[in-house]
C-alpha positions as CSV (number, residue, x, y, z in Angstrom):
1,X,0.1,0.0,0.1
2,X,2.9,2.4,0.7
3,X,4.2,1.8,-2.8
4,X,0.7,2.7,-4.2
5,X,0.8,6.0,-2.0
6,X,4.3,6.9,-3.2
7,X,3.2,7.1,-6.9
8,X,1.0,10.3,-6.6
9,X,3.5,11.7,-4.0
10,X,6.3,11.6,-6.6
11,X,4.2,13.2,-9.5
12,X,4.2,16.9,-9.0
13,X,1.1,17.0,-11.2
14,X,-1.0,14.9,-8.7
15,X,0.6,15.4,-5.4
16,X,-1.3,18.4,-4.0
17,X,-4.7,17.2,-5.3
18,X,-4.2,13.7,-4.0
19,X,-3.1,14.8,-0.5
20,X,-5.8,17.5,-0.3
21,X,-8.4,14.7,-0.6
22,X,-7.0,13.0,2.6
23,X,-8.2,13.8,6.1
24,X,-5.8,16.1,8.0
25,X,-5.0,15.1,11.6
26,X,-7.0,16.9,14.2
27,X,-8.6,19.2,11.7
28,X,-11.1,17.5,9.3
29,X,-12.8,14.4,8.0
30,X,-12.3,11.1,9.9
31,X,-9.3,12.5,11.7
32,X,-10.9,15.6,13.1
33,X,-11.1,14.1,16.7
34,X,-7.9,11.9,16.3
35,X,-4.1,12.7,16.4
36,X,-4.7,16.2,18.0
37,X,-1.2,16.4,19.4
38,X,0.6,19.6,18.2
39,X,3.2,17.4,16.3
40,X,0.6,15.7,14.3
41,X,-2.1,18.4,13.6
42,X,-2.0,19.3,9.9
43,X,1.1,17.2,9.4
44,X,-0.5,13.9,9.1
45,X,-2.9,13.4,6.0
46,X,-4.3,10.0,5.9
47,X,-7.1,7.6,5.1
48,X,-8.8,5.7,7.9
49,X,-10.2,2.3,7.4
50,X,-12.3,0.1,9.7
51,X,-13.7,-3.4,8.8
52,X,-14.9,-6.4,10.7
53,X,-11.8,-7.0,13.0
54,X,-9.6,-4.5,11.1
55,X,-8.3,-1.1,11.8
56,X,-6.0,0.8,9.4
57,X,-4.5,4.2,8.7
58,X,-2.4,5.0,5.8
59,X,-1.2,8.4,4.4
60,X,1.8,10.7,4.8
61,X,3.7,12.7,7.5
62,X,4.4,15.8,5.8
63,X,7.6,17.7,6.3
64,X,8.8,21.0,5.1
65,X,12.2,19.6,4.5
66,X,12.9,18.2,1.2
67,X,12.7,14.4,1.1
68,X,11.6,14.0,4.6
69,X,7.9,13.3,4.1
70,X,7.1,9.8,5.2
71,X,4.5,7.5,3.5
72,X,3.1,5.0,6.0
73,X,0.5,2.2,6.4
74,X,-0.6,0.4,9.5
75,X,-3.1,-2.3,9.6
76,X,-4.3,-4.3,12.5
77,X,-6.2,-7.5,11.8
78,X,-8.1,-9.7,14.2
79,X,-8.9,-6.7,16.7
80,X,-12.5,-8.0,17.4
81,X,-13.8,-6.6,20.6
82,X,-10.6,-4.4,20.9
83,X,-11.2,-1.9,18.0
84,X,-10.7,1.2,20.3
85,X,-7.3,-0.3,21.5
86,X,-6.3,-1.1,18.0
87,X,-7.2,2.5,16.9
88,X,-5.2,3.9,19.8
89,X,-2.1,1.9,18.9
90,X,-2.4,3.0,15.1
91,X,-2.6,6.6,16.4
92,X,0.4,6.1,18.7
93,X,2.4,4.8,15.8
94,X,1.4,7.7,13.6
95,X,2.4,10.2,16.3
96,X,5.8,8.5,16.8
97,X,6.3,9.0,13.0
98,X,5.4,12.6,13.3
99,X,7.7,13.1,16.1
100,X,10.5,11.5,14.2
101,X,9.9,13.8,11.2
102,X,9.7,17.0,13.3
103,X,12.9,16.0,15.2
104,X,14.6,15.9,11.8
105,X,15.9,12.4,12.2
């Protein structure tokens, strides 16, 4: 999935439009109430996904530094009865990636 997300990112003709259609952490869409930590708000653009026993989050951690934007995809399968825990874990992973990008590592 990350390879699929890399294609529009690498194409300057599609990048901005594609990213604009993804929810923005802590600001809009399905991420309005999620990832509200300062290091994530507006910097994580992603698509959420929830099916029976599955929680997913895939997208980008944007960086102003050239070549530092991360493409990520986290999927948890078999989380029946623990969807909230799985979603919290996915959010923790995304926040860790955002902290990594902000730290410039």
